[in-house]
N, C-alpha and C positions, 0 to 999 in steps of 0.2 A: 269741205269739197269745193272745188272751183270748175267752172265751165267757160270755155273760150268760144264765142259765137263765130269768130272768123275761122278758126282751124277745126272746129267741131270736136276739141278735145276736152275731156272731163277727167278731173283727178279726184280721187277718194282716198281717205285715210281712216284707219281704226274701225275694225269689225265690219269689213266691207262685205256686202252679200249681193251677188248679181245672179239673177235667175233668167235662164233663157228657155226656149220651148222644151229642149231635151237635156239640159244640164244645169247645174248650180255651181258657182264659183265662190269661194269663201277665201278672203285674203285680208291682209293689213293695209297694203298699198296697191292701188290700182289707177292705170291711166287708161281711159276708154274713148275711141273715136267713134261718134255716133254715124259718121259718113262711111268709114270703112268696115265698121262693126268689128274692130279689132281691140282686144283687151290686152294690155301689156303688163305682164306679171313683174313686179318690182320686189317682191318679198315673199316670205313663206305663204303658199297658196295651195288650196285643195279644189280640185275640179272632179265633180261626181256627175256621172252620165250613165243611167241604168246601173249595171253591175260593175261599171268600170270606175276606178278611182285614181286620179293623177295628183302627185305631190310635186311641186316645183317652187324654186325661189327666184327663177329668172326665165323669161320667154315670152311668148305671145299665144293668144287664143282667139281665132276668128269665129265669133259666135254664129255668123251667117253659114259659113262653109264647114262649121264643126272641125277646124284643123287647128292643131296646137304644134308649135316649135318649142321645145323645152331644153334648157341649158342647165349647167351646174348640178350634174348628178341627180337629175330629175328621176321620178320613180312612177311606173304605171302598174296597177294591180287590176286583176280581173278574175274572179272565181277561183282563188288559190294560186293563180299564176302572178309572178312579179318580175317586172322588167326595169332594169336600172342601166344608165348609160351616161356618158359625158353630155350627150346630146340625143333627144328623142324627137322624132316627127311622128304625129298621130293624125289620122283622118277618121273622124267618127262616122261618117257617112259610108265610106267604103270598107271600113274596119281594118284598114292597112296601117301598120306601124313599122318604123324603121328606127334603129339604134346604132349609134356610132361611138367607137373607141371606149375600151375598158367595159365592155357589155357584160352584165350578169343577168341570167335568167334563171328562174326557179319555180318549179311546179310542185307545190307541196301536196297535191292531191295524188298525182302519179309518181312522186318521190323521184324526180330527176331535175337535171338542171344543165346549163350551158354558159360556157365563157367564150367570148370572141371579141373582135374589133368592129365587126359589122353584121347586124342581124336584120332580117325582114320577115314579117309576119302578116299573113292575110287571114283575118279572123272569119270572113265569110265562107272561104273556100278551104279553110284548114291547111293552107300551105305556108311552110316556113323555110327559110334559108339562112345559113350563117357561114361566114369564111373569115379569114385572116386570124391565125392563132387560135382556131376554134377547138375546143375541148368539151365533150359531152360527157355528163356524170350521171349514173343511176345509183341511187342510194336506197333502193328498196330492200336490199339485203344488209346483213351486218356489216359487211365491208363495201365500200364505194368502188364502183367500177368506172374507170376513166378511159374514155375513147378520144384519140385526137386523129384529125384528118384535115386535109386542105379545105374541104367543103362539106357541110351536111345540108340535106334537103329532106323535108317531111312532106309527104302527100296524104291527104284524107280522102277515103272513099266512102259513098253512101252517107255523106254527112247529114247530121240531123235525123237519122233514122236508127231503129234498133240494131241494124247490121253494119254499123259504122266500124271501119278498121283503118289503120294507118300503115305506111311504109316509110322507113327512114333509110336514106341512101347516104353512105359516107365514102368519100373519094377524094384525093389519092393519098397514098402513103399512110394507110391507116395503122394506128398502133392502139392496142387496148392493154390495160393494166389493173390487176386486182391482186392482192396478196397470194391468193391460191391459183390465179390463172392469168397468163399473158398471151398476147397474140399479135402478129403482124400480117398484112396483106396489102394489096393494091387498093381494093374497094370492098365494101360491105353493104348488105341489104338486110334489114330487119322487117319483117311482116307481122303485125300484131294479131292478124286473123288466125294464123296457126302457130304463132310464137316461134317462128324459125327465123334463125340468123344465119346468113349465107356469106362465106368469105371467098372472093375471087382473086385469081392470079397470085400464084406462089404463097398460099397462106400457110402459116406456121403457128401452131398452138402449144404453149408450154403449161404444165400442170406438175408443180412441185419438180421432181427430177425426171419428168417424162416429157418427150417431144414428139408431136404429131404433124405430119405435113402430107399434102396432096395437091392435085390440080384444083379442087373445089372442096371446101369443107362446110357442112351444114350442121348447125347446133340447134336442137329443138328443145324449147322451155316448157316447164309445166310449173305454174304457180311461181313464176320468176326464178326457178331453180332448173339447172340443166337436167334434162331427162335422158336424152340420148342424141349421139352425133353420127354423122355419115361423112366418110371420106371418099370422094370420087376420083379414081384414076391415079396411078402412081402412088398409092398410099404407103406411108413409111412411119414407123413408130420406134422409138429409142428410149431406153430407160438407163439412166446413168446409175451405175452401182457404187457401193461404198469403197471398193478398191479402185485404185487409179487406172484409168484408161480401159476400164470394163464396161460394156454396155450390152444389155439385152436388146435385140433388134428384130423387127418384123417388116418385111415388104410384101406387098400384094397388089392386085388391081384395085380392090375396094376394101374398105375397112368400116366396121360399126363398133361403137362404144356405148355401153349402157351404164346409167349412173343411179345411185341410191342416195338420197339426201345430199345431192351435189357432189358425191364422190364416186369415181369409177369403180365398178365391182366386176364387169365383164366386157371383153373386147373379142370380136371376131374378124378374121381376115379371110378374104374369098378370092379364089383364082390366082395361080402362079405365085404361091405363097412361099417365101424363103425366110428361115429362122436362124438367128444366132442367139443361143441361150445358155446361161451358166447356172445349172442347177446347184443348190445348196445343201450340204450335209447338216440336217437338223441337229445332230448331236453336238457338233462344235461350231455351227454356223460358217464353216469354210467352203469354198467353192470347190466341187468336184471335178469340174473340167468344162469344156465347151461342147455344146451339142449344135451341129449343123445339120438343118433339116429343110426338106422340100416336100411340099404337100398342096393339095388343091383347096383345103379348108382347114382353119385353125381357130380354136376357142382358147381364150386366156382368162382365168379367173384371178381376180384381185382380192387381197385381204390386207387390211390395214394400210392401204395405199401401196402395197407391194405385191409383185406377181407371186402367186401361190402355187398354181398348177397350170399345165398346158395339156389340151386335148387336140389331136389331130386325126384326119381320115387317113386312109392308106398313104404312106410316106416313105421317103427314103432319107436316112440320115446316118451321121457318124458322130461319136463322141470322142473327143480327144482330151487326154490327161493335161492338167494345167501346165506341166512342163514340156508338153510336146504338141502344143497348138501351132499350127502353120500360121505365119503372119497375115497371109492372104485370106485365111478363115475368119479372122477377128472382126472384120467389117463387111457390111453388105454394100 
């Protein structure tokens, strides 16, 4: 080790251990200035402070202010959460951290993650923000759900209490993808208190060969699996059939969908209900014709992911043979 009395610089090599009041730094090479209290990290280093663990090979750490600027794909870990970026800024006193370029965040406890080029996190207030090519991931189920948006924000309420809950806001140009479900909308809000996911402004949801849209769509989760959904105003559902250009369709003011084990088993349409439906002959699986129906309430039962039966209140309807369907009746 060397120490320069004029510059107050000290240099240490091999098995260096620096202990501060709230942290411990372990490294192979360290340059420390006793005046500025800044330790320059010049090789593989580990900084431990409470439950936080930082690994870096290049950067600096201010032992007085408990601030770190870390480069070269440094890593910050805290209670199952891991943050990696080309550069990371961390303030131990305020609990604020920022990450820049090729940022990767993973929460092994809650089974979610995030990719972006800029991320901000306030540990004290439970506030997080990410932007620039941001993609959020939920891998709590068998298949990972990917959500892309211009910006993500997370707010924590009643922090450090038994009634803590969080809200995640995603906007603009939201896109969601999983093998069994996809969605687009302008903005999205998820509230952990009631496990409700709300999509705003022209939301559309796809599930296999079915499409659902409305002014606002709410999806309620139970044990991380879809339990039921509510489509507000101008609700519309379409199911693509096996034969080309044939679609079962329903439009109404509001629409409800109920799920079992993540798969839809019943749907209800309420107020000003219009239906286009192709019943199937069970003996040879051919389409019998087109049913055009108007009613005030409709229930649709699903079996093996296909429409099995329809129930309606007092209604007016016409059935057209397949060879005599008026073109204007084929689509709502």
